[in-house]
Backbone as CSV, one residue per row, in Angstrom:
resi,resn,N_x,N_y,N_z,CA_x,CA_y,CA_z,C_x,C_y,C_z
1,UNK,91.412,151.178,84.223,92.850,151.128,84.076,93.415,152.483,83.656
2,UNK,92.651,153.241,82.890,93.116,154.543,82.440,93.312,155.498,83.617
3,UNK,92.446,155.448,84.604,92.574,156.304,85.783,93.876,155.984,86.513
4,UNK,94.201,154.721,86.644,95.426,154.326,87.323,96.666,154.820,86.584
5,UNK,96.645,154.817,85.261,97.767,155.301,84.469,97.954,156.807,84.675
6,UNK,96.863,157.563,84.701,96.949,159.002,84.961,97.506,159.260,86.362
7,UNK,97.043,158.505,87.331,97.512,158.651,88.701,99.004,158.341,88.788
8,UNK,99.461,157.298,88.116,100.872,156.931,88.106,101.708,158.048,87.490
9,UNK,101.261,158.604,86.369,101.983,159.709,85.721,102.066,160.920,86.648
10,UNK,100.971,161.236,87.316,100.951,162.359,88.252,101.965,162.140,89.374
11,UNK,101.985,160.942,89.936,102.902,160.643,91.036,104.362,160.727,90.589
12,UNK,104.672,160.174,89.437,106.043,160.209,88.923,106.478,161.651,88.676
13,UNK,105.624,162.437,88.062,105.935,163.834,87.787,106.138,164.620,89.084
14,UNK,105.285,164.407,90.059,105.395,165.110,91.339,106.701,164.770,92.041
15,UNK,107.047,163.507,92.106,108.288,163.084,92.751,109.490,163.646,92.004
16,UNK,109.446,163.633,90.684,110.555,164.160,89.888,110.768,165.640,90.142
17,UNK,109.702,166.412,90.122,109.825,167.853,90.326,110.251,168.185,91.743
18,UNK,109.739,167.473,92.710,110.123,167.704,94.096,111.590,167.386,94.301
19,UNK,112.037,166.309,93.750,113.443,165.930,93.862,114.353,166.951,93.223
20,UNK,113.972,167.475,92.071,114.778,168.477,91.393,114.858,169.746,92.219
21,UNK,113.746,170.181,92.777,113.738,171.393,93.591,114.619,171.257,94.812
22,UNK,114.594,170.130,95.459,115.410,169.920,96.641,116.883,169.915,96.279
23,UNK,117.221,169.292,95.166,118.611,169.218,94.764,119.148,170.593,94.403
24,UNK,118.326,171.400,93.753,118.777,172.709,93.298,119.133,173.627,94.464
25,UNK,118.559,173.410,95.624,118.818,174.272,96.758,119.597,173.561,97.865
26,UNK,120.250,172.469,97.537,120.996,171.723,98.537,122.202,172.535,99.001
27,UNK,122.429,172.538,100.290,123.571,173.253,100.848,124.850,172.488,100.548
28,UNK,125.927,173.212,100.462,127.233,172.604,100.278,128.161,173.155,101.354
29,UNK,129.400,172.785,101.287,130.376,173.163,102.296,131.575,173.833,101.637
30,UNK,132.274,174.659,102.409,133.505,175.262,101.908,134.568,174.197,101.639
31,UNK,134.348,172.991,102.126,135.279,171.883,101.883,135.153,171.309,100.470
32,UNK,134.129,171.747,99.720,133.824,171.144,98.421,134.355,171.920,97.222
33,UNK,135.426,172.658,97.376,136.021,173.361,96.246,135.112,174.412,95.644
34,UNK,134.707,175.391,96.431,133.715,176.377,95.991,134.337,177.623,95.357
35,UNK,135.652,177.692,95.285,136.353,178.817,94.659,137.466,178.254,93.782
36,UNK,137.980,179.073,92.872,139.083,178.623,92.024,140.411,179.157,92.566
37,UNK,141.491,178.500,92.179,142.822,178.951,92.588,143.108,180.340,92.017
38,UNK,142.676,180.586,90.778,142.874,181.906,90.158,142.131,182.985,90.944
39,UNK,140.948,182.665,91.418,140.173,183.626,92.204,140.872,183.914,93.533
40,UNK,141.411,182.887,94.163,142.137,183.084,95.420,143.361,183.977,95.195
41,UNK,144.017,183.806,94.059,145.176,184.644,93.727,144.747,186.105,93.565
42,UNK,143.630,186.332,92.882,143.104,187.702,92.763,142.759,188.256,94.148
43,UNK,142.181,187.401,94.973,141.807,187.810,96.324,142.998,188.192,97.179
44,UNK,144.131,187.553,96.930,145.349,187.910,97.658,145.700,189.371,97.387
45,UNK,145.560,189.793,96.141,145.818,191.193,95.801,144.866,192.136,96.514
46,UNK,143.600,191.750,96.595,142.603,192.569,97.303,142.965,192.667,98.782
47,UNK,143.324,191.543,99.367,143.691,191.515,100.787,144.895,192.420,101.046
48,UNK,145.925,192.320,100.195,147.122,193.148,100.369,146.764,194.626,100.269
49,UNK,145.935,194.966,99.294,145.576,196.367,99.060,144.633,196.934,100.123
50,UNK,143.634,196.166,100.522,142.550,196.736,101.331,142.435,196.199,102.759
51,UNK,143.069,195.070,103.061,142.806,194.421,104.352,144.043,194.226,105.231
52,UNK,145.208,194.068,104.601,146.407,193.682,105.344,146.865,194.728,106.350
53,UNK,146.547,195.995,106.118,147.000,197.022,107.064,146.402,196.793,108.458
54,UNK,145.246,196.173,108.527,144.631,195.857,109.830,144.766,194.375,110.195
55,UNK,144.482,193.495,109.234,144.455,192.055,109.520,145.819,191.395,109.361
56,UNK,146.793,192.091,108.812,148.152,191.644,108.505,148.158,190.737,107.273
57,UNK,149.307,190.674,106.636,149.464,189.843,105.435,149.170,188.383,105.764
58,UNK,149.524,187.950,106.969,149.307,186.555,107.382,147.854,186.273,107.743
59,UNK,147.038,187.320,107.836,145.620,187.238,108.218,145.412,186.820,109.671
60,UNK,146.467,186.894,110.467,146.369,186.494,111.872,145.762,187.568,112.761
61,UNK,145.399,188.688,112.176,144.819,189.770,112.962,145.878,190.789,113.315
62,UNK,145.436,191.913,113.755,146.364,192.979,114.091,146.207,193.397,115.529
63,UNK,146.649,194.594,115.781,146.562,195.134,117.136,145.116,195.436,117.497
64,UNK,144.869,195.508,118.775,143.524,195.846,119.228,142.538,194.717,118.999
65,UNK,141.385,195.064,118.480,140.305,194.091,118.295,140.218,193.522,116.886
66,UNK,141.241,193.701,116.077,141.196,193.193,114.707,141.235,191.669,114.734
67,UNK,140.169,191.019,114.291,140.104,189.551,114.392,140.947,188.850,113.327
68,UNK,141.392,187.638,113.641,142.100,186.845,112.644,141.132,186.336,111.576
69,UNK,141.664,186.146,110.386,140.874,185.592,109.283,141.336,184.187,108.924
70,UNK,142.215,183.625,109.743,142.679,182.246,109.581,142.751,181.574,110.948
71,UNK,142.802,180.253,110.914,143.041,179.485,112.127,141.836,179.345,113.039
72,UNK,142.132,179.006,114.274,141.075,178.724,115.251,140.181,179.924,115.527
73,UNK,140.759,181.112,115.562,139.953,182.305,115.810,138.894,182.502,114.741
74,UNK,139.278,182.293,113.501,138.333,182.387,112.383,137.297,181.273,112.489
75,UNK,137.759,180.062,112.728,136.868,178.907,112.819,135.844,179.076,113.937
76,UNK,136.297,179.506,115.087,135.389,179.660,116.229,134.301,180.692,115.958
77,UNK,134.635,181.740,115.238,133.665,182.800,114.963,132.685,182.413,113.859
78,UNK,133.149,181.719,112.801,132.333,181.521,111.600,131.812,180.103,111.412
79,UNK,132.276,179.139,112.185,131.821,177.758,112.035,130.299,177.672,112.150
80,UNK,129.674,177.015,111.174,128.225,176.828,111.177,127.465,177.925,110.458
81,UNK,128.127,179.031,110.156,127.487,180.109,109.399,127.729,179.879,107.913
82,UNK,127.307,180.801,107.081,127.467,180.636,105.635,128.392,181.704,105.066
83,UNK,128.803,181.484,103.822,129.607,182.496,103.147,128.811,183.778,102.924
84,UNK,127.502,183.680,102.863,126.672,184.887,102.776,126.863,185.728,104.037
85,UNK,126.876,185.087,105.197,127.088,185.804,106.457,128.438,186.525,106.450
86,UNK,129.474,185.812,106.023,130.815,186.388,105.986,130.886,187.515,104.958
87,UNK,130.297,187.303,103.782,130.277,188.335,102.740,129.580,189.594,103.250
88,UNK,128.408,189.434,103.841,127.651,190.596,104.308,128.390,191.349,105.414
89,UNK,129.066,190.625,106.287,129.856,191.271,107.339,130.977,192.096,106.711
90,UNK,131.700,191.494,105.766,132.801,192.206,105.111,132.287,193.403,104.317
91,UNK,131.232,193.190,103.549,130.696,194.242,102.679,130.150,195.424,103.487
92,UNK,129.540,195.148,104.616,128.907,196.224,105.390,129.843,196.901,106.393
93,UNK,131.014,196.301,106.657,131.890,196.884,107.677,133.347,197.080,107.251
94,UNK,133.739,196.568,106.091,135.145,196.615,105.692,135.321,197.297,104.340
95,UNK,136.420,197.989,104.162,137.343,198.434,105.192,136.675,199.455,106.111
96,UNK,137.115,199.525,107.344,136.394,200.329,108.329,136.245,201.807,107.955
97,UNK,137.215,202.337,107.228,137.130,203.755,106.870,136.153,204.025,105.724
98,UNK,135.794,202.989,104.963,134.824,203.174,103.863,134.202,201.835,103.469
99,UNK,133.320,201.304,104.319,132.683,200.011,104.035,131.960,200.010,102.689
100,UNK,132.070,198.895,101.987,131.378,198.733,100.714,132.047,199.417,99.540
101,UNK,133.251,199.951,99.719,133.889,200.682,98.622,134.460,199.767,97.544
102,UNK,134.694,198.523,97.883,135.197,197.567,96.894,134.034,197.024,96.075
103,UNK,134.352,196.465,94.918,133.304,195.822,94.120,132.904,194.509,94.785
104,UNK,131.716,194.024,94.466,131.274,192.736,95.026,132.232,191.628,94.619
105,UNK,132.746,191.692,93.398,133.685,190.654,92.963,134.987,190.727,93.764
106,UNK,135.425,191.930,94.157,136.616,192.039,95.007,136.375,191.397,96.374
107,UNK,135.209,191.635,96.948,134.895,191.015,98.245,134.874,189.488,98.126
108,UNK,134.286,188.978,97.055,134.209,187.524,96.875,135.597,186.949,96.599
109,UNK,136.417,187.661,95.824,137.790,187.211,95.600,138.558,187.165,96.924
110,UNK,138.344,188.170,97.773,138.989,188.176,99.091,138.528,186.975,99.923
111,UNK,137.233,186.648,99.850,136.734,185.454,100.556,137.443,184.206,100.052
112,UNK,137.651,184.119,98.737,138.342,182.958,98.165,139.754,182.844,98.739
113,UNK,140.450,183.972,98.863,141.793,183.943,99.445,141.748,183.535,100.918
114,UNK,140.770,184.028,101.642,140.618,183.651,103.054,140.369,182.149,103.169
115,UNK,139.514,181.606,102.314,139.256,180.158,102.333,140.522,179.381,102.000
116,UNK,141.239,179.828,100.975,142.486,179.170,100.593,143.497,179.221,101.739
117,UNK,143.586,180.353,102.403,144.516,180.515,103.527,144.134,179.641,104.717
118,UNK,142.882,179.241,104.781,142.408,178.333,105.826,142.468,176.874,105.386
119,UNK,143.179,176.625,104.297,143.437,175.262,103.792,142.221,174.569,103.191
120,UNK,141.203,175.340,102.803,140.084,174.738,102.081,140.518,174.520,100.641
121,UNK,140.079,173.432,100.019,140.545,173.121,98.666,139.861,173.979,97.601
122,UNK,140.619,174.350,96.566,139.995,175.062,95.446,139.249,174.084,94.549
123,UNK,138.387,174.632,93.721,137.666,173.842,92.726,137.945,174.403,91.344
124,UNK,137.056,174.123,90.417,137.243,174.544,89.033,136.593,175.879,88.709
125,UNK,135.641,176.312,89.521,134.873,177.516,89.210,135.066,178.575,90.284
126,UNK,134.923,179.835,89.860,134.972,180.945,90.808,133.754,180.917,91.725
127,UNK,133.947,181.395,92.921,132.860,181.614,93.863,132.007,182.758,93.331
128,UNK,130.716,182.596,93.363,129.781,183.601,92.854,129.526,184.683,93.900
129,UNK,129.192,185.880,93.430,128.809,186.950,94.358,127.302,186.967,94.602
130,UNK,126.586,185.992,94.061,125.143,185.884,94.256,124.861,185.511,95.714
131,UNK,124.101,186.354,96.401,123.859,186.132,97.831,123.118,184.831,98.116
132,UNK,122.180,184.472,97.255,121.457,183.212,97.467,122.419,182.032,97.382
133,UNK,123.319,182.067,96.406,124.304,180.992,96.263,125.249,180.965,97.465
134,UNK,125.713,182.130,97.902,126.607,182.189,99.063,125.912,181.678,100.323
135,UNK,124.615,181.889,100.408,123.847,181.427,101.559,123.706,179.916,101.629
136,UNK,124.030,179.232,100.547,123.951,177.769,100.510,125.278,177.101,100.863
137,UNK,126.313,177.899,101.126,127.644,177.341,101.383,127.995,177.526,102.859
138,UNK,128.037,176.422,103.579,128.327,176.430,105.021,129.831,176.483,105.282
139,UNK,130.186,177.232,106.307,131.564,177.256,106.784,131.684,176.157,107.838
140,UNK,132.605,175.235,107.597,132.817,174.099,108.494,134.289,174.018,108.869
141,UNK,134.610,173.330,109.945,136.014,173.189,110.328,136.838,172.589,109.196
142,UNK,138.046,173.079,109.049,138.905,172.627,107.958,139.616,171.329,108.264
143,UNK,139.578,170.874,109.485,140.290,169.644,109.846,139.449,168.430,109.613
């Protein structure tokens, strides 16, 4: 009987630890309130200062090949990808005259404003600049 008790304890512990590990890395969606309203407000300032000259204040895109950051154009390009993908694209290419010149928190605040402008709901906490965390957040259609 003692062997069976040890085996039962081992099984319970294994299932518990496996379940915890899976939960800790579960993906979420931009629909789940992954940024705060205050962060989106800060991001609006970043967008006005560093992005609006090309993407416009409305984020609908500008002249030439400047892509929109709202609406169907944004959705078609980013649907199914993660916030890590969007962050890395912005960080490595924007603003075009000096990519990466903003702080990581400025880039993440700008992402929060872009999400808010796409009608995604805010939550209680700021979006993190941690790449692993951003990689767990999927961009999905807002409708």
